[in-house]
C-alpha positions, -999 to +999 in steps of 0.1 A: +030+164+289+033+198+307+038+195+344+009+219+348-016+197+329-029+167+348-028+133+330-066+129+336-085+162+332-102+175+363-140+176+362-164+192+387-197+173+389-219+190+415-246+173+434-278+192+434-289+179+468-283+212+485-301+232+457-335+247+460-358+219+448-385+244+439-361+261+414-342+231+399-343+245+364-327+277+375-303+259+397-288+237+370-286+267+347-267+286+375-243+256+379-236+257+341-229+294+343-205+287+373-183+265+350-191+230+362-186+200+338-217+179+344-246+176+369-250+146+392-284+136+404-284+116+436-312+091+432-323+075+465-350+050+470-354+048+508-343+012+508-306+010+497-302+043+516-325+059+542-336+088+521-358+097+491-348+122+464-353+126+426-375+106+403-371+106+366-399+131+360-380+157+381-348+152+362-366+154+329-382+187+339-347+202+345-332+188+314-341+217+290-325+242+313-288+233+307-267+217+279-245+200+305-245+162+306-265+146+334-254+115+354-277+097+378-261+081+408-286+053+415-284+046+452-312+021+447-318-017+452-334-021+417-312-003+392-321-027+363-358-019+367-352+019+369-324+024+344-344+030+312-365+057+329-334+077+339-319+074+304-352+086+290-351+115+314-319+127+299-291+111+319-262+100+297-244+082+324-259+059+351-239+050+382-249+018+400-236+004+433-217-028+432-234-037+465-269-034+450-263-055+419-266-093+422-253-096+386-231-065+382-218-075+348-253-079+334-265-046+349-237-027+333-243-043+300-280-035+303-272+002+309-249+003+278-277-013+257-299+016+266-274+040+249-259+054+282-225+049+296-222+028+327-203+035+359-200+016+392-198+030+428-181+015+458-193+022+494-165+028+519-164-008+532-164-023+497-130-033+484-116-021+451-114-056+439-152-056+435-149-038+402-117-054+389-135-077+364-160-051+350-136-023+341-141-030+304-178-022+308-175+012+325-163+047+318-160+056+355-155+041+389-169+061+419-152+057+452-175+069+479-157+090+505-188+090+528-215+064+533-243+072+509-276+087+517-272+122+529-254+154+520-231+173+542-212+144+557-175+145+567-149+132+542-134+098+551-097+103+545-090+066+548-106+061+514-075+077+497-056+044+495-086+028+478-088+057+453-051+051+445-058+013+442-086+019+418-066+043+396-037+018+396-060-010+386-075+010+357-041+020+344-027-015+347-056-027+326-046-002+298-078+018+304-063+049+318-076+071+290-111+056+290-121+052+326-123+081+351-122+079+389-148+099+407-151+107+444-182+118+462-186+128+498-172+157+518-153+172+489-143+207+498-112+230+496-097+212+526-101+177+511-101+180+473-063+181+469-057+148+487-084+131+467-070+143+434-034+134+444-047+099+451-060+096+415-095+110+414-102+133+385-141+137+387-150+155+419-186+156+432-192+185+455-225+197+470-224+216+503-190+231+497-202+248+465-235+261+479-219+274+512-192+294+496-199+330+505-182+342+473-206+322+452-208+292+430-183+303+403-157+310+430-163+277+446-160+258+413-128+276+403-112+270+437-119+233+437-106+229+401-075+249+409-066+229+440-074+196+424-054+204+392-023+215+413-025+183+433-029+161+403+001+177+386+022+174+418 
């Protein structure tokens, strides 16, 4: 493998939380034009996290405006009840929180039965071991680098050893080519290299993309370049 090609391809998966909610169709089209790989919808229920965001009808309305895959990050207490609606809305991957699922194995199997791929997220205080026995059911593990619920929070650098632990666990299980590691929270030009060097290859960014004075395309290209260099290092 070339030293300039990362083992796990870098993907940019923007959160649309900072977008103009009145123009979500145009916003997802603009993100596709900027070169992102997928769109992440941060779904919050006001219970698991203290905020409310996107219902399935909103996501379904945006679906015709881009060909990019959608993933729903379900920061909710009842992911089993809501899963089918988000798949019907056009989300090909559902991410559930280990902390919200009483029977995580069953929940992940239910998502897969709906025709979507399943992923599991870990809050900062949740150990990597919480996903050790469900890796065969997921195509991604999300290590939260902030506490979920709001955009614009500061990156928690002490999560980097956990990112590395999750990547090592996946590789040791022989699933390195099948399971991605995603990070979400405070990802910006100043933090993305460390996250990628620790083993993350799917990078969720929100505020950093929308605040770049040079525009979305520049922000996406910069994050991808920094992450790729770090992953190859």
